A tleap script that builds the chain and sets N, CA, C and O, in Angstrom:
source leaprc.protein.ff14SB
mol = sequence {
  NMET ALA PHE GLY GLU LEU LEU THR LEU ALA
  MET LEU GLY MET ALA LEU ALA GLY LEU THR
  GLY ALA VAL LEU GLY ILE TYR ALA LEU THR
  CYS ASN ARG VAL PRO GLY ARG TRP PHE ALA
  ARG MET VAL ARG ASN PRO ARG LEU TRP GLY
  ILE GLY VAL LEU PHE MET THR ALA GLY PHE
  ALA TYR VAL SER VAL LEU GLY LEU GLY ILE
  MET VAL THR ALA HIE THR VAL ARG LEU THR
  CARG
}
set mol.1.N position { 24.232 5.619 20.497 }
set mol.1.CA position { 23.587 6.328 19.406 }
set mol.1.C position { 22.823 7.510 19.980 }
set mol.1.O position { 22.104 7.370 20.969 }
set mol.2.N position { 22.976 8.641 19.377 }
set mol.2.CA position { 22.312 9.842 19.855 }
set mol.2.C position { 20.881 9.891 19.346 }
set mol.2.O position { 20.501 9.166 18.426 }
set mol.3.N position { 20.102 10.760 19.965 }
set mol.3.CA position { 18.691 10.885 19.599 }
set mol.3.C position { 18.524 11.310 18.146 }
set mol.3.O position { 17.615 10.836 17.465 }
set mol.4.N position { 19.380 12.189 17.667 }
set mol.4.CA position { 19.292 12.651 16.287 }
set mol.4.C position { 19.542 11.542 15.280 }
set mol.4.O position { 18.910 11.494 14.225 }
set mol.5.N position { 20.458 10.658 15.609 }
set mol.5.CA position { 20.734 9.530 14.717 }
set mol.5.C position { 19.559 8.563 14.668 }
set mol.5.O position { 19.216 8.059 13.599 }
set mol.6.N position { 18.937 8.298 15.819 }
set mol.6.CA position { 17.771 7.424 15.849 }
set mol.6.C position { 16.610 8.033 15.071 }
set mol.6.O position { 15.900 7.338 14.344 }
set mol.7.N position { 16.431 9.332 15.235 }
set mol.7.CA position { 15.365 10.026 14.520 }
set mol.7.C position { 15.604 9.989 13.013 }
set mol.7.O position { 14.662 9.812 12.240 }
set mol.8.N position { 16.839 10.153 12.599 }
set mol.8.CA position { 17.176 10.085 11.184 }
set mol.8.C position { 16.935 8.689 10.620 }
set mol.8.O position { 16.399 8.548 9.522 }
set mol.9.N position { 17.326 7.665 11.360 }
set mol.9.CA position { 17.093 6.287 10.911 }
set mol.9.C position { 15.597 5.985 10.829 }
set mol.9.O position { 15.149 5.315 9.899 }
set mol.10.N position { 14.834 6.470 11.789 }
set mol.10.CA position { 13.389 6.244 11.769 }
set mol.10.C position { 12.746 6.948 10.575 }
set mol.10.O position { 11.861 6.389 9.926 }
set mol.11.N position { 13.182 8.149 10.291 }
set mol.11.CA position { 12.622 8.886 9.151 }
set mol.11.C position { 13.007 8.228 7.825 }
set mol.11.O position { 12.196 8.179 6.901 }
set mol.12.N position { 14.229 7.726 7.729 }
set mol.12.CA position { 14.634 7.020 6.518 }
set mol.12.C position { 13.837 5.733 6.333 }
set mol.12.O position { 13.456 5.393 5.213 }
set mol.13.N position { 13.584 5.018 7.429 }
set mol.13.CA position { 12.772 3.807 7.355 }
set mol.13.C position { 11.351 4.104 6.919 }
set mol.13.O position { 10.781 3.368 6.114 }
set mol.14.N position { 10.773 5.177 7.444 }
set mol.14.CA position { 9.412 5.545 7.040 }
set mol.14.C position { 9.380 5.984 5.586 }
set mol.14.O position { 8.429 5.670 4.870 }
set mol.15.N position { 10.391 6.697 5.139 }
set mol.15.CA position { 10.439 7.116 3.740 }
set mol.15.C position { 10.575 5.907 2.816 }
set mol.15.O position { 9.946 5.858 1.759 }
set mol.16.N position { 11.391 4.936 3.212 }
set mol.16.CA position { 11.552 3.723 2.423 }
set mol.16.C position { 10.247 2.920 2.368 }
set mol.16.O position { 9.886 2.394 1.315 }
set mol.17.N position { 9.544 2.827 3.492 }
set mol.17.CA position { 8.260 2.119 3.520 }
set mol.17.C position { 7.230 2.836 2.652 }
set mol.17.O position { 6.456 2.187 1.948 }
set mol.18.N position { 7.215 4.156 2.695 }
set mol.18.CA position { 6.292 4.919 1.865 }
set mol.18.C position { 6.586 4.776 0.387 }
set mol.18.O position { 5.671 4.647 -0.426 }
set mol.19.N position { 7.850 4.799 0.041 }
set mol.19.CA position { 8.237 4.637 -1.356 }
set mol.19.C position { 7.900 3.236 -1.857 }
set mol.19.O position { 7.433 3.076 -2.985 }
set mol.20.N position { 8.133 2.225 -1.028 }
set mol.20.CA position { 7.789 0.854 -1.404 }
set mol.20.C position { 6.288 0.704 -1.602 }
set mol.20.O position { 5.846 0.071 -2.561 }
set mol.21.N position { 5.507 1.282 -0.702 }
set mol.21.CA position { 4.052 1.231 -0.839 }
set mol.21.C position { 3.565 1.937 -2.089 }
set mol.21.O position { 2.659 1.452 -2.768 }
set mol.22.N position { 4.158 3.074 -2.396 }
set mol.22.CA position { 3.755 3.812 -3.598 }
set mol.22.C position { 4.086 3.027 -4.862 }
set mol.22.O position { 3.280 2.989 -5.792 }
set mol.23.N position { 5.245 2.409 -4.905 }
set mol.23.CA position { 5.631 1.616 -6.078 }
set mol.23.C position { 4.718 0.404 -6.233 }
set mol.23.O position { 4.290 0.091 -7.344 }
set mol.24.N position { 4.416 -0.283 -5.126 }
set mol.24.CA position { 3.512 -1.432 -5.200 }
set mol.24.C position { 2.100 -1.016 -5.607 }
set mol.24.O position { 1.442 -1.724 -6.370 }
set mol.25.N position { 1.634 0.119 -5.108 }
set mol.25.CA position { 0.314 0.604 -5.477 }
set mol.25.C position { 0.217 0.975 -6.941 }
set mol.25.O position { -0.775 0.656 -7.596 }
set mol.26.N position { 1.230 1.644 -7.466 }
set mol.26.CA position { 1.232 2.015 -8.884 }
set mol.26.C position { 1.336 0.769 -9.760 }
set mol.26.O position { 0.692 0.689 -10.805 }
set mol.27.N position { 2.139 -0.196 -9.340 }
set mol.27.CA position { 2.268 -1.446 -10.094 }
set mol.27.C position { 0.932 -2.186 -10.152 }
set mol.27.O position { 0.520 -2.652 -11.214 }
set mol.28.N position { 0.261 -2.291 -9.009 }
set mol.28.CA position { -1.029 -2.989 -8.974 }
set mol.28.C position { -2.078 -2.243 -9.775 }
set mol.28.O position { -2.927 -2.863 -10.414 }
set mol.29.N position { -2.030 -0.926 -9.749 }
set mol.29.CA position { -3.011 -0.124 -10.469 }
set mol.29.C position { -2.815 -0.199 -11.972 }
set mol.29.O position { -3.792 -0.292 -12.715 }
set mol.30.N position { -1.578 -0.161 -12.436 }
set mol.30.CA position { -1.333 -0.136 -13.879 }
set mol.30.C position { -1.326 -1.521 -14.513 }
set mol.30.O position { -1.797 -1.686 -15.638 }
set mol.31.N position { -0.796 -2.524 -13.804 }
set mol.31.CA position { -0.668 -3.866 -14.387 }
set mol.31.C position { -1.799 -4.812 -14.006 }
set mol.31.O position { -1.889 -5.914 -14.548 }
set mol.32.N position { -2.661 -4.399 -13.084 }
set mol.32.CA position { -3.759 -5.231 -12.596 }
set mol.32.C position { -3.241 -6.543 -12.000 }
set mol.32.O position { -3.874 -7.588 -12.146 }
set mol.33.N position { -2.103 -6.483 -11.337 }
set mol.33.CA position { -1.488 -7.634 -10.670 }
set mol.33.C position { -0.843 -7.162 -9.385 }
set mol.33.O position { -0.446 -6.003 -9.266 }
set mol.34.N position { -0.741 -8.064 -8.426 }
set mol.34.CA position { 0.038 -7.801 -7.221 }
set mol.34.C position { 1.238 -8.737 -7.233 }
set mol.34.O position { 1.132 -9.847 -7.754 }
set mol.35.N position { 2.360 -8.335 -6.685 }
set mol.35.CA position { 3.551 -9.188 -6.737 }
set mol.35.C position { 3.439 -10.388 -5.802 }
set mol.35.O position { 2.862 -10.297 -4.719 }
set mol.36.N position { 3.989 -11.490 -6.230 }
set mol.36.CA position { 4.042 -12.693 -5.409 }
set mol.36.C position { 2.865 -13.619 -5.643 }
set mol.36.O position { 1.753 -13.173 -5.922 }
set mol.37.N position { 3.122 -14.914 -5.527 }
set mol.37.CA position { 2.062 -15.901 -5.739 }
set mol.37.C position { 1.057 -15.905 -4.604 }
set mol.37.O position { -0.151 -15.893 -4.836 }
set mol.38.N position { 1.556 -15.922 -3.376 }
set mol.38.CA position { 0.663 -15.971 -2.227 }
set mol.38.C position { -0.221 -14.737 -2.168 }
set mol.38.O position { -1.423 -14.829 -1.918 }
set mol.39.N position { 0.388 -13.587 -2.401 }
set mol.39.CA position { -0.361 -12.338 -2.333 }
set mol.39.C position { -1.372 -12.236 -3.468 }
set mol.39.O position { -2.452 -11.673 -3.290 }
set mol.40.N position { -1.027 -12.776 -4.630 }
set mol.40.CA position { -1.957 -12.758 -5.761 }
set mol.40.C position { -3.190 -13.611 -5.475 }
set mol.40.O position { -4.277 -13.310 -5.967 }
set mol.41.N position { -3.032 -14.662 -4.691 }
set mol.41.CA position { -4.190 -15.482 -4.319 }
set mol.41.C position { -5.058 -14.794 -3.282 }
set mol.41.O position { -6.266 -15.026 -3.234 }
set mol.42.N position { -4.466 -13.960 -2.458 }
set mol.42.CA position { -5.201 -13.292 -1.384 }
set mol.42.C position { -6.040 -12.119 -1.891 }
set mol.42.O position { -7.168 -11.924 -1.440 }
set mol.43.N position { -5.497 -11.343 -2.821 }
set mol.43.CA position { -6.160 -10.128 -3.299 }
set mol.43.C position { -7.034 -10.485 -4.494 }
set mol.43.O position { -6.552 -11.032 -5.486 }
set mol.44.N position { -8.312 -10.173 -4.392 }
set mol.44.CA position { -9.237 -10.505 -5.471 }
set mol.44.C position { -9.363 -9.391 -6.501 }
set mol.44.O position { -9.673 -9.658 -7.662 }
set mol.45.N position { -9.129 -8.153 -6.096 }
set mol.45.CA position { -9.234 -7.021 -7.005 }
set mol.45.C position { -7.955 -6.178 -6.897 }
set mol.45.O position { -7.884 -5.274 -6.064 }
set mol.46.N position { -6.949 -6.462 -7.727 }
set mol.46.CA position { -5.648 -5.799 -7.574 }
set mol.46.C position { -5.676 -4.286 -7.793 }
set mol.46.O position { -4.960 -3.555 -7.109 }
set mol.47.N position { -6.483 -3.811 -8.724 }
set mol.47.CA position { -6.512 -2.358 -8.951 }
set mol.47.C position { -7.090 -1.618 -7.764 }
set mol.47.O position { -6.590 -0.557 -7.390 }
set mol.48.N position { -8.117 -2.153 -7.177 }
set mol.48.CA position { -8.693 -1.543 -5.981 }
set mol.48.C position { -7.694 -1.587 -4.831 }
set mol.48.O position { -7.605 -0.641 -4.049 }
set mol.49.N position { -6.943 -2.677 -4.726 }
set mol.49.CA position { -5.907 -2.778 -3.707 }
set mol.49.C position { -4.832 -1.720 -3.937 }
set mol.49.O position { -4.360 -1.094 -2.988 }
set mol.50.N position { -4.445 -1.522 -5.199 }
set mol.50.CA position { -3.434 -0.510 -5.513 }
set mol.50.C position { -3.877 0.890 -5.146 }
set mol.50.O position { -3.076 1.682 -4.650 }
set mol.51.N position { -5.143 1.207 -5.381 }
set mol.51.CA position { -5.653 2.522 -4.990 }
set mol.51.C position { -5.627 2.665 -3.470 }
set mol.51.O position { -5.292 3.728 -2.947 }
set mol.52.N position { -5.981 1.591 -2.766 }
set mol.52.CA position { -5.937 1.626 -1.305 }
set mol.52.C position { -4.534 1.846 -0.768 }
set mol.52.O position { -4.341 2.600 0.186 }
set mol.53.N position { -3.561 1.196 -1.374 }
set mol.53.CA position { -2.165 1.377 -0.940 }
set mol.53.C position { -1.714 2.805 -1.208 }
set mol.53.O position { -1.024 3.399 -0.380 }
set mol.54.N position { -2.092 3.362 -2.348 }
set mol.54.CA position { -1.714 4.746 -2.639 }
set mol.54.C position { -2.356 5.712 -1.655 }
set mol.54.O position { -1.723 6.686 -1.247 }
set mol.55.N position { -3.600 5.461 -1.268 }
set mol.55.CA position { -4.235 6.306 -0.258 }
set mol.55.C position { -3.531 6.163 1.091 }
set mol.55.O position { -3.358 7.148 1.809 }
set mol.56.N position { -3.124 4.933 1.438 }
set mol.56.CA position { -2.452 4.739 2.723 }
set mol.56.C position { -1.088 5.412 2.769 }
set mol.56.O position { -0.661 5.871 3.828 }
set mol.57.N position { -0.403 5.474 1.638 }
set mol.57.CA position { 0.913 6.116 1.636 }
set mol.57.C position { 0.814 7.631 1.487 }
set mol.57.O position { 1.837 8.315 1.477 }
set mol.58.N position { -0.394 8.162 1.372 }
set mol.58.CA position { -0.556 9.618 1.284 }
set mol.58.C position { -0.124 10.295 2.580 }
set mol.58.O position { 0.367 11.423 2.554 }
set mol.59.N position { -0.303 9.620 3.707 }
set mol.59.CA position { 0.242 10.122 4.957 }
set mol.59.C position { -0.734 10.825 5.869 }
set mol.59.O position { -0.423 11.013 7.045 }
set mol.60.N position { -1.887 11.219 5.397 }
set mol.60.CA position { -2.857 11.880 6.258 }
set mol.60.C position { -3.685 10.829 6.979 }
set mol.60.O position { -3.946 9.765 6.419 }
set mol.61.N position { -4.099 11.103 8.200 }
set mol.61.CA position { -4.770 10.104 9.030 }
set mol.61.C position { -6.090 9.650 8.419 }
set mol.61.O position { -6.339 8.449 8.314 }
set mol.62.N position { -6.928 10.581 8.019 }
set mol.62.CA position { -8.244 10.188 7.490 }
set mol.62.C position { -8.113 9.517 6.128 }
set mol.62.O position { -8.903 8.628 5.809 }
set mol.63.N position { -7.144 9.918 5.324 }
set mol.63.CA position { -6.940 9.279 4.028 }
set mol.63.C position { -6.370 7.875 4.212 }
set mol.63.O position { -6.687 6.976 3.434 }
set mol.64.N position { -5.534 7.675 5.228 }
set mol.64.CA position { -4.986 6.348 5.501 }
set mol.64.C position { -6.075 5.381 5.958 }
set mol.64.O position { -6.052 4.203 5.602 }
set mol.65.N position { -7.022 5.876 6.743 }
set mol.65.CA position { -8.144 5.030 7.171 }
set mol.65.C position { -9.001 4.669 5.966 }
set mol.65.O position { -9.453 3.530 5.847 }
set mol.66.N position { -9.227 5.617 5.080 }
set mol.66.CA position { -9.969 5.345 3.846 }
set mol.66.C position { -9.220 4.317 2.999 }
set mol.66.O position { -9.841 3.411 2.444 }
set mol.67.N position { -7.906 4.444 2.892 }
set mol.67.CA position { -7.100 3.490 2.140 }
set mol.67.C position { -7.154 2.095 2.733 }
set mol.67.O position { -7.196 1.107 2.000 }
set mol.68.N position { -7.155 2.008 4.061 }
set mol.68.CA position { -7.272 0.704 4.709 }
set mol.68.C position { -8.618 0.062 4.389 }
set mol.68.O position { -8.690 -1.142 4.143 }
set mol.69.N position { -9.673 0.853 4.392 }
set mol.69.CA position { -10.987 0.334 4.031 }
set mol.69.C position { -11.041 -0.142 2.594 }
set mol.69.O position { -11.659 -1.165 2.299 }
set mol.70.N position { -10.404 0.587 1.703 }
set mol.70.CA position { -10.364 0.184 0.294 }
set mol.70.C position { -9.566 -1.106 0.128 }
set mol.70.O position { -9.941 -1.972 -0.663 }
set mol.71.N position { -8.469 -1.237 0.870 }
set mol.71.CA position { -7.673 -2.466 0.772 }
set mol.71.C position { -8.438 -3.676 1.281 }
set mol.71.O position { -8.350 -4.752 0.689 }
set mol.72.N position { -9.184 -3.522 2.362 }
set mol.72.CA position { -10.000 -4.631 2.881 }
set mol.72.C position { -11.073 -4.994 1.859 }
set mol.72.O position { -11.351 -6.173 1.643 }
set mol.73.N position { -11.673 -3.990 1.235 }
set mol.73.CA position { -12.673 -4.245 0.202 }
set mol.73.C position { -12.050 -4.999 -0.974 }
set mol.73.O position { -12.692 -5.877 -1.550 }
set mol.74.N position { -10.830 -4.674 -1.329 }
set mol.74.CA position { -10.160 -5.356 -2.445 }
set mol.74.C position { -9.896 -6.831 -2.132 }
set mol.74.O position { -9.835 -7.657 -3.043 }
set mol.75.N position { -9.742 -7.159 -0.859 }
set mol.75.CA position { -9.542 -8.562 -0.487 }
set mol.75.C position { -10.836 -9.350 -0.542 }
set mol.75.O position { -10.796 -10.573 -0.678 }
set mol.76.N position { -11.980 -8.693 -0.441 }
set mol.76.CA position { -13.254 -9.409 -0.346 }
set mol.76.C position { -14.075 -9.358 -1.625 }
set mol.76.O position { -14.788 -10.317 -1.920 }
set mol.77.N position { -14.004 -8.287 -2.390 }
set mol.77.CA position { -14.858 -8.117 -3.569 }
set mol.77.C position { -14.180 -8.731 -4.786 }
set mol.77.O position { -13.005 -8.474 -5.046 }
set mol.78.N position { -14.913 -9.530 -5.516 }
set mol.78.CA position { -14.383 -10.149 -6.737 }
set mol.78.C position { -14.348 -9.120 -7.874 }
set mol.78.O position { -15.152 -8.189 -7.921 }
set mol.79.N position { -13.410 -9.316 -8.767 }
set mol.79.CA position { -13.290 -8.470 -9.961 }
set mol.79.C position { -14.388 -8.843 -10.951 }
set mol.79.O position { -14.561 -10.017 -11.278 }
set mol.80.N position { -15.127 -7.845 -11.426 }
set mol.80.CA position { -16.186 -8.112 -12.403 }
set mol.80.C position { -15.624 -7.970 -13.809 }
set mol.80.O position { -14.861 -7.048 -14.096 }
set mol.81.N position { -16.005 -8.881 -14.668 }
set mol.81.CA position { -15.510 -8.829 -16.050 }
set mol.81.C position { -16.645 -8.944 -17.013 }
set mol.81.O position { -16.430 -8.921 -18.225 }
savepdb mol mol.pdb
quit
């Protein structure tokens, strides 16, 4: 396999991961749910988690760090009703 083919496969994989993250973030933000039973038990605030995922898929380094912090907060902070 040539270097160009490996680079193309890596870029396609990153694009697929970014698209998956964006879809999951929008789903969590709009439906107030995360997919899967195990994951739904882990995340206490799905909308906050969705915003964090959208920030992480933005692609900029400082925004990704902010998104990671928001996702960790979503795992620890309970949803207020």
